[in-house]
N, C-alpha and C positions, 0 to 999 in steps of 0.2 A: 367510224365511231362517233357518237354524239359528244359534243363538247362537255355537257354536264357529267357524263360518265367518265370522261378523261379527268375532270377535276376531282371526282369522287375517288378515282384510283390514286391520284397524286396524294390526296389527303390521307387515304388509307396507308400508303407507303410511309408517309411522314410520321403518322401516328405510331406505326410499328417501330420506327427508329426512335421516337420519343420514349416509348415504353421499354425499349430494349437497352437504352443507354442513358446514363445520367450526365449531368453537366457539373462542372466544378462548383463546390459549395460557395455561397456568397451571403453576406449580410443583407437582410431584408428589412423593410419597414412597412407599416400599415398607414393608411391615411384615414382621417375622420370623414364623416358623412356630411352632405349638404344638399343643394338642389342640383338638378340637371339643367344643362343649357346646350344649345346648338349655336355654332358660329359660322357665318358665311361672310367672306370678305371683311373680316374684323368687326362685323355687326353681331352682337350677342343678344340672344333672346332667352330669358329665363322661362322655364316651364314648370316651376314649383314656387309656391308662395313663401317658402321658408328660406328665401335668398339671404335674409339678414343673418341667419345662422351660419350659412356657408361663408359669407363675407367676413365674419368675425373669426373664422378658423385660421389659426396661424400656421406657418410652415412647420414650426416646432411641434405643434399638436398633431399635424398630419403625419409626421414621421415617427411619433412616439406611441401612437395608439396600437394596441395589440388585438383589437377586435377585427372580425372578418368584415371586409368592405360591404357596405350596403349600397346597392345601385338604385338610383331614383328615376331611371328611364321608365316612362309610362306613356306609350303611344305618342312619342315625340315625332312630329312631322319634320323631316329633314328638308324636303323640297316637294312642291305641289304645283304642277302646271296643267295646261289643257291636254297634254300628251301623256303624262306620267305622274306618279306620286310615290315617294319613298318615306316609310315610317319606321322608326325604331320602336317596336312594340314593347318588348321587355328585355331585361338583362339579368342573368343569374350565373352562378358558378356551376358548371357541369362537372361532375366528378371525373369524367373521362376526357372531355374536350376542352376543359378550362372555361374561363369567363366567356359567356355566349350571349350574343344579341340576336333576338328573333326579328328579322327584317321583313316587313311587308312591302312587296313591290307590286305596283299597280300599273298596268298598261292601258291607257285610255284611248289609244288609237283604234281605228276600225279595220285597218288593213296591213299593219306592220307588226311583226314579231320583234320584241325588244329584248336586248341583253343588258343586264345590270351588273356592274362590277365595281370593286373598290381597289384602287391602285395606290402605291406609295403610302401604305398604311403605317402609322407610327403610334406607339403608346408611350406617353410621358417623354416624348422626344426620341425614342428608340424605334428603329424600323422593325416591324414584326408583320409577317405576311399571313393573313387569315385565309387566303385563297377563296375569297368570296366571289361567287358568280351565280346569277339567276337568270334563266331564260323564261320569258313570259309571252304567251300568245296574245294576239290582238284582242282587246276587250276583256282580258282575264287578269287575275291576281295570283300571286304566289308568295309563300313564306319561305325564306331561306335563312339558315343560321350563319352568323359571322363568329367564328371561334378563335380564341386567343389561347393556344396551348400553354398549360402551366410550365412546361419545360422551357419554352421560349421566353416566358416572362422571368423565370428563375435565372436563365442564362444571362439576362440583361439586368439582374438585380431589381426587378420590378415586382413588388408585392401587392400593389393596388392599382387598378386601371383607372386612373384619374382623368386622363386626357387622351382622346383618340382623334388623330388627324388623318384624313384620307381624301383621295381624289375620286369623286363619284363620276363614273363614266357610263353613259347610257347610249346605246347605238342600235342600228338595225341589225338584228341577229342573222339575217339572210343576205346582207350586203355589207361586207366589212369595208368596202371602199366609200360608202356613203358617209356624209358628215355626221359627227356625233350630235345627239340631241342635247347632251350636256357633258362637259368635262371640267369640273369645278371642285375646288378644295373646300371641305367642310370640317368643322371641329366640334366634337361633343365632349361633355364633361360628365361622365356616368355617375360619379360620386358627389357631384354638386360643387366641387371646388372651382375657384376661378383660375384663370391662366396664371395669375401672379402667385397663387397658392400651390400650384403643382410643382413638385420637387423633381428635378431630373436625377435619375439614379446614378450612383457612382459606378463606373465601369468595372467589370471584373479585372483582376490583376493577378500576377504570379511573380515570385522571386526570380523565375527563369525567363520572364518575358523579354522579347526583343522589340524595341521601338525602331522601325525602319525609316519612318517619316513622321515628322510632327512639325508642320509649318503653319503659315497663316491660312492656307487653303484646305489642307486635309491632314489626317493622321492615319497611319497604317501600322498595326501592332500585331505580332504573333504572341499570344498570351502563353500557350503551352500546347504540347502534343498530347494526344490521348488515343486510346484504342476504342473505336466504335464497333460494337458487336455485329452490326449489319454492314456498314460501309467500309470498315477496316481502319487503317492508320489515318488519323485525322489531326488537324491543327485548329485550335480555337483561336479566332482572330477578332480584332476590334478595328473598325474603320469609322472615321468621322468626316463629314462634309461640312466645312466651315464657310462655304460660299453661298451665294443666292441662286445658283444654278444646280440642277441635278448632276450627279457624278456617276461614272461607270468605272469600277475597279475590275481588273482582270489580270490573270497570270498567263504568260506565254513562254514557250521554249523551256518547259520545266524538266528538270532531271533530278533523279534521286541516286546518290552514290555513283554519279556519272552515267546512269542509264536514263534514257528519255522515258518519262512516265508522266502523262498529262492528266491532272485531276479535272480538267475542263471547268475551271472556276472563273466565274464572273458574277458581279453583283452590282445592283444599282442603289444609290443612296440619295434620298431627296435633299433639297436644300436645308442646311442647318440642322441635319439629323445625324444620328450615329447608328451603328449596327454591330451586333455581336453574332457571329456565325461560325461555321466550320468549313474547312477545305479538306476533302477526303480523297484518299487514294484507294483504288480497288485492290482487294487482297490478291485477285488473280494477276494483276499487273506486277505486284511484288513477286509472286511465285514464278512468273514467266522470266523474271530477271534475277532470280535467286537472291532476292533482297530479304535478309532475315532481320537486320537491324539498320535503322536509318542513321547515317553518320553525317550526311550533308544533303541539303536540298538547294538547288540553284533555280532561280526563276527570274523572269523579266516582268517587273511590275509596270503595268500600264494604267494610267488614270486619265480619263478624258471627260470632256464636257458633255453630259448627256443631252443637253438642249441644243448643242451646236457641234455636229460631228466634223465640221470643217475647221473648228478652232484648234489651236495648238494644244497638245497634250500637256497636262500638268506635270507628268513625269513619264518616262519610258526608259527604265534603267534596270540593269541586272543586279540582283542581290544574291547573297549566299546565307543560308540559315543552317546552323549546327545545333540540333537539339541537345539540351543539357540533361 
């Protein structure tokens, strides 16, 4: 099966889950408009002459506005080399897919098919995966959409996409062992705010949440359980990476009411980023073990350095969670 088809199927499944289930309600805020900019290696290039308006916008104004965000992306060139070019053409709110960027990918090579992808994507400091992937034949161009689902934004208390950070990876689509053409971090500001003006959202919380770890390196919190109409019994969680290296969080040796039931959960969090997501248990697993109500979940939390698998783990400890 072709890789683009696989990505399409994955996106379709995720969208079904988004439409079938809601996330806990959260306070949201809007941000004011300004100029767009792209950043590479801390060098910012404004792409709109109204930068003075954006620079005068305060954090208080950006969080108090009730207007719909206006995106000022307009054929912004992210990177342009002899081999490839990536342009953010436009951005608008799609009623189904959420805020959407039309990305123009150009393959300038004469004999190599290139694959374009965005890894470690974050919005306003929170990890959100748009599942962006584009395969382009030698000498050709393609337009692919980068979508940020409303449900994912709401889950993270994000009401305006003011800052997008991502690792752009371009490689030989037919030879995954070949060196990458590029693997570099870029930042764009779709509403024209500066990095100083972007407000990191307040994480979702619950009166019944359990904070398992909160130290100088990372945080791990189970906010609350909920029933997902597709995936079944689920736990809303919050993780934060406070270090300068990527982190991998995972559960192992998981049991529910004493029965081994593995949700096969693991997630990666980029440096100094946070993430809200869900850990889901299949309904069939519960049925097989006659589990009608969850009284206790036991798991071994493993947190490791995603950049150095030989490094000591930050934690590898068994915890117990009793839903309230």
